[in-house]
C-alpha positions as CSV (number, residue, x, y, z in Angstrom):
1,M,56.7,105.5,86.7
2,S,57.2,107.3,89.9
3,D,54.4,109.0,91.8
4,R,56.8,111.0,93.9
5,I,60.0,112.7,92.8
6,E,62.6,114.6,94.7
7,I,63.6,117.8,92.9
8,L,66.9,119.6,93.5
9,F,67.0,123.4,93.2
10,K,69.8,125.9,93.5
11,G,71.8,125.8,96.7
12,E,71.0,122.2,97.4
13,R,67.4,123.0,98.2
14,K,65.3,119.8,97.8
15,E,61.6,119.2,97.8
16,L,59.2,116.3,97.0
17,F,56.7,116.7,94.2
18,S,53.9,114.5,92.9
19,N,54.0,113.3,89.3
20,P,50.3,113.0,88.4
21,M,50.9,113.0,84.6
22,Q,53.4,110.2,85.1
23,F,56.2,111.9,83.1
24,P,59.1,109.5,82.6
25,F,62.1,110.9,84.5
26,K,65.5,109.8,85.5
27,P,68.0,111.5,87.8
28,G,69.5,114.5,86.2
29,D,66.5,115.4,84.1
30,Y,65.0,118.9,84.4
31,A,61.4,119.4,85.5
32,I,59.1,122.4,85.8
33,V,57.1,122.3,89.0
34,Q,54.5,124.2,90.9
35,A,55.9,127.0,93.1
36,D,54.5,129.7,95.3
37,K,52.2,131.6,93.0
38,G,54.0,130.4,89.9
39,E,56.4,127.9,88.4
40,D,60.0,126.8,89.2
41,L,62.5,124.6,87.5
42,G,64.9,122.1,89.1
43,L,66.7,118.8,88.6
44,V,65.3,115.4,89.3
45,N,67.5,114.3,92.3
46,Q,65.9,111.0,93.4
47,L,63.0,108.7,92.6
48,G,62.1,105.1,93.3
49,P,60.7,103.1,96.2
50,A,62.7,104.9,98.9
51,I,61.1,108.3,97.9
52,Q,57.6,106.8,98.0
53,L,58.0,105.9,101.7
54,K,59.0,109.4,102.8
55,K,56.5,111.1,105.1
56,V,55.3,114.5,104.1
57,D,53.1,117.0,105.8
58,G,50.2,118.1,103.7
59,P,49.6,117.7,99.9
60,L,52.5,117.8,97.5
61,K,52.9,120.3,94.8
62,E,52.8,118.9,91.3
63,I,55.3,118.5,88.5
64,I,53.8,120.4,85.6
65,R,55.8,119.4,82.6
66,K,59.2,118.7,81.1
67,P,61.0,121.8,80.0
68,N,61.8,122.6,76.3
69,A,64.8,124.3,74.8
70,R,63.4,127.7,75.4
71,D,62.9,127.0,79.1
72,L,66.5,126.0,79.4
73,V,67.6,129.2,77.8
74,R,65.5,131.1,80.3
75,L,67.1,129.1,83.2
76,S,70.5,130.3,81.9
77,E,69.3,133.9,81.7
78,N,68.0,133.6,85.3
79,R,71.5,132.5,86.5
80,Q,72.9,135.6,84.8
81,K,70.3,137.8,86.5
82,E,71.1,136.2,89.9
83,E,74.7,137.4,89.5
84,E,73.6,140.9,88.7
85,G,71.1,140.8,91.5
86,F,73.8,139.8,93.9
87,V,75.8,143.0,93.0
88,V,72.6,145.2,93.3
89,C,71.6,143.8,96.7
90,R,75.1,144.0,98.1
91,E,75.4,147.6,97.2
92,K,72.0,148.4,98.8
93,I,73.1,146.6,102.0
94,K,76.3,148.6,102.1
95,K,74.4,151.8,101.5
96,S,71.9,151.1,104.2
97,G,74.6,150.0,106.7
98,L,72.8,146.8,107.7
99,P,74.9,144.3,109.7
100,M,74.3,141.4,107.3
101,K,76.3,139.4,104.7
102,L,74.6,138.5,101.4
103,V,75.2,134.8,100.6
104,D,73.2,134.0,97.5
105,V,70.4,135.1,95.2
106,E,67.8,132.8,93.7
107,F,65.3,133.7,91.0
108,Q,62.2,131.7,90.7
109,F,62.0,130.2,87.2
110,D,59.0,132.4,86.1
111,G,60.6,135.5,87.6
112,N,57.7,136.1,90.0
113,K,59.9,135.9,93.1
114,I,63.5,136.6,94.0
115,T,65.0,135.2,97.3
116,F,68.0,136.8,98.8
117,Y,69.9,134.6,101.4
118,F,72.0,136.3,104.0
119,T,73.8,135.6,107.3
120,A,73.9,137.9,110.4
121,E,75.0,137.6,114.0
122,K,71.6,139.0,115.2
123,R,68.2,139.6,113.8
124,V,68.1,142.3,111.2
125,D,65.3,144.8,110.5
126,F,65.4,144.6,106.7
127,R,62.0,146.0,105.9
128,E,63.3,149.1,104.2
129,L,65.7,146.9,102.1
130,V,62.8,144.7,101.0
131,K,60.9,147.8,99.9
132,D,64.0,149.1,98.0
133,L,64.5,145.8,96.2
134,A,60.8,145.5,95.4
135,G,60.9,149.0,93.9
136,H,63.9,148.0,91.8
137,Y,62.6,144.7,90.5
138,R,58.8,145.1,90.9
139,V,58.4,141.4,91.8
140,R,57.9,139.6,95.1
141,I,61.0,139.9,97.2
142,E,62.0,137.5,100.1
143,L,65.0,138.0,102.4
144,R,65.9,134.8,104.2
145,Q,68.4,134.7,107.1
146,I,70.3,131.4,107.2
147,G,73.1,130.0,109.5
148,V,76.7,129.6,108.6
149,R,76.3,125.9,108.1
150,D,73.5,126.6,105.6
151,E,75.8,129.1,103.9
152,A,78.4,126.4,103.4
153,K,75.6,124.1,102.1
154,R,74.5,126.6,99.5
155,I,77.9,127.7,98.3
156,S,79.6,124.2,98.6
157,G,83.3,123.6,98.7
158,Y,85.8,121.0,99.7
159,G,86.7,119.7,103.2
160,V,90.2,118.8,104.6
161,C,89.5,115.2,103.3
162,G,89.6,116.5,99.7
163,R,86.0,115.6,99.0
164,R,83.0,117.9,98.4
165,L,81.3,119.0,101.6
166,C,78.9,116.4,103.0
167,C,76.2,119.1,103.5
168,S,76.2,120.1,99.8
169,T,76.2,116.5,98.5
170,W,74.2,114.0,100.6
171,L,73.6,115.3,104.2
172,S,69.9,116.3,104.4
173,E,69.8,117.6,108.0
174,F,72.3,119.1,110.4
175,E,72.8,117.4,113.7
176,P,74.1,119.1,116.9
177,I,77.9,118.7,117.1
178,T,79.8,119.3,120.4
179,T,83.4,119.0,121.6
180,Q,82.2,115.9,123.5
181,C,82.3,114.1,120.1
182,A,86.0,114.9,119.8
183,K,86.7,113.9,123.4
184,E,85.1,110.5,122.8
185,Q,87.3,109.9,119.8
186,N,90.5,111.1,121.7
187,L,91.0,113.9,119.3
188,P,93.0,117.0,120.3
189,L,90.7,119.9,121.1
190,N,92.2,122.1,118.4
191,P,89.5,124.4,116.9
192,Q,91.4,124.8,113.7
193,K,91.6,121.1,113.1
194,L,88.1,120.3,114.2
195,S,86.3,123.1,112.4
196,G,84.9,122.9,108.8
197,V,84.8,125.6,106.2
198,C,81.7,127.0,107.9
199,G,83.7,127.7,111.1
200,R,81.6,125.2,113.1
201,L,82.6,121.8,114.3
202,M,82.8,119.3,111.4
203,C,79.7,117.2,110.8
204,C,81.8,114.1,110.3
205,L,82.7,114.1,114.0
206,S,79.4,112.4,114.6
207,Y,79.7,109.7,112.0
208,E,81.7,107.3,114.1
209,R,80.5,108.4,117.5
210,C,78.3,105.3,118.2
211,F,81.3,103.1,117.4
212,Y,83.6,104.9,119.8
213,I,81.0,105.0,122.6
214,E,80.5,101.2,122.3
215,E,84.3,100.5,122.1
216,L,85.2,102.8,125.0
217,K,83.0,100.7,127.3
218,K,85.7,98.1,127.1
219,Y,88.4,100.5,128.4
220,P,89.1,102.1,131.8
221,E,88.6,105.8,131.9
222,V,91.5,108.3,131.4
223,N,93.4,108.9,134.7
224,T,92.3,105.5,136.1
225,P,95.2,104.1,138.3
226,V,96.6,100.7,137.2
227,N,98.9,98.6,139.4
228,T,101.7,97.2,137.1
229,P,104.9,95.3,137.8
230,K,106.7,98.7,137.3
231,G,104.4,100.5,139.7
232,T,101.2,102.4,139.5
233,G,100.5,104.0,136.1
234,F,97.6,106.1,135.1
235,V,95.6,105.7,131.9
236,D,96.8,108.5,129.6
237,K,95.8,107.5,126.0
238,I,93.6,104.8,124.4
239,D,93.9,103.3,120.9
240,V,90.6,101.6,120.1
241,F,91.9,100.3,116.7
242,K,95.0,98.5,118.0
243,E,93.3,97.8,121.4
244,E,96.1,99.4,123.3
245,V,96.3,101.5,126.4
246,Y,99.1,103.9,127.3
247,L,99.9,104.3,131.0
248,K,101.8,107.3,132.3
249,Y,103.9,106.9,135.5
250,P,104.9,109.6,138.0
251,S,108.3,109.8,136.3
252,S,106.4,110.9,133.1
253,E,107.4,107.7,131.4
254,L,104.8,106.4,129.0
255,I,104.4,102.6,128.5
256,K,102.1,100.8,126.1
257,F,100.0,97.8,127.2
258,T,97.3,95.8,125.4
259,L,93.8,96.1,126.5
260,I,93.8,92.5,127.7
261,E,96.9,93.2,129.9
262,V,95.3,96.3,131.5
263,N,92.0,94.6,132.2
264,R,93.8,91.6,133.7
265,M,95.8,93.9,136.0
266,L,92.6,95.9,137.0
267,H,90.8,92.6,137.6
268,K,93.7,91.4,139.8
269,K,93.5,94.6,141.9
270,H,89.8,94.2,142.2
271,S,90.1,90.6,143.3
272,S,92.7,91.5,145.9
273,T,90.5,94.2,147.3
274,Q,87.6,91.9,147.7
275,Q,89.8,89.3,149.5
276,D,91.1,91.9,152.0
């Protein structure tokens, strides 16, 4: 039995819970857990030794029980209410003229709380909107502003690779991604090709970064002059997989050399300079 279990909720929201009653679970099972002033229902996402080693701040909420058939019917009803709630909130946003985009709606399983997720370019004063929604539903209302990367994580989708988005499948945290990652991999700085569905630089640009940083230490930097039998060429492109370097000459001619050849010519130049 597992003492700790990771539960997956709507929008790829994950949280660790303790399993004091030692209910037997396997990934994909439903579980009813403690929530803020109530109960929530999610899917068992992960259990086992790796989960037991995860560090957590403070005491864990508990898994209360396994759901029955009636609970699963209620979950389905909540999903329908979320769709209706999306329409209601979007209309209220439009009526109030607030500069925000509604992304998702999540009903807590017991119906005691409704969370509305939205994106906005700036901070939004949504206090009146909260009051309006609270008056409509008469439950606790929470409006939560998220970033565009979090929006993609909640909605999910497919990347240019043809696979589901990393953020909505396995990626647990977002890392800062800059154009430097693309430069290190000799990728063209084309925003359309480097951006994901969220409009930000693709997370996968960081996956092979360490490999490229280590490999590029073997190569001369771009624009480094290299004396060759044909004259002086300048490093224009590098292919780390084929271990090749392309030199560009003043005539605009581009000639390919192996890394060994280029390093030999650079070493020869360095040796000649020391002798002089």
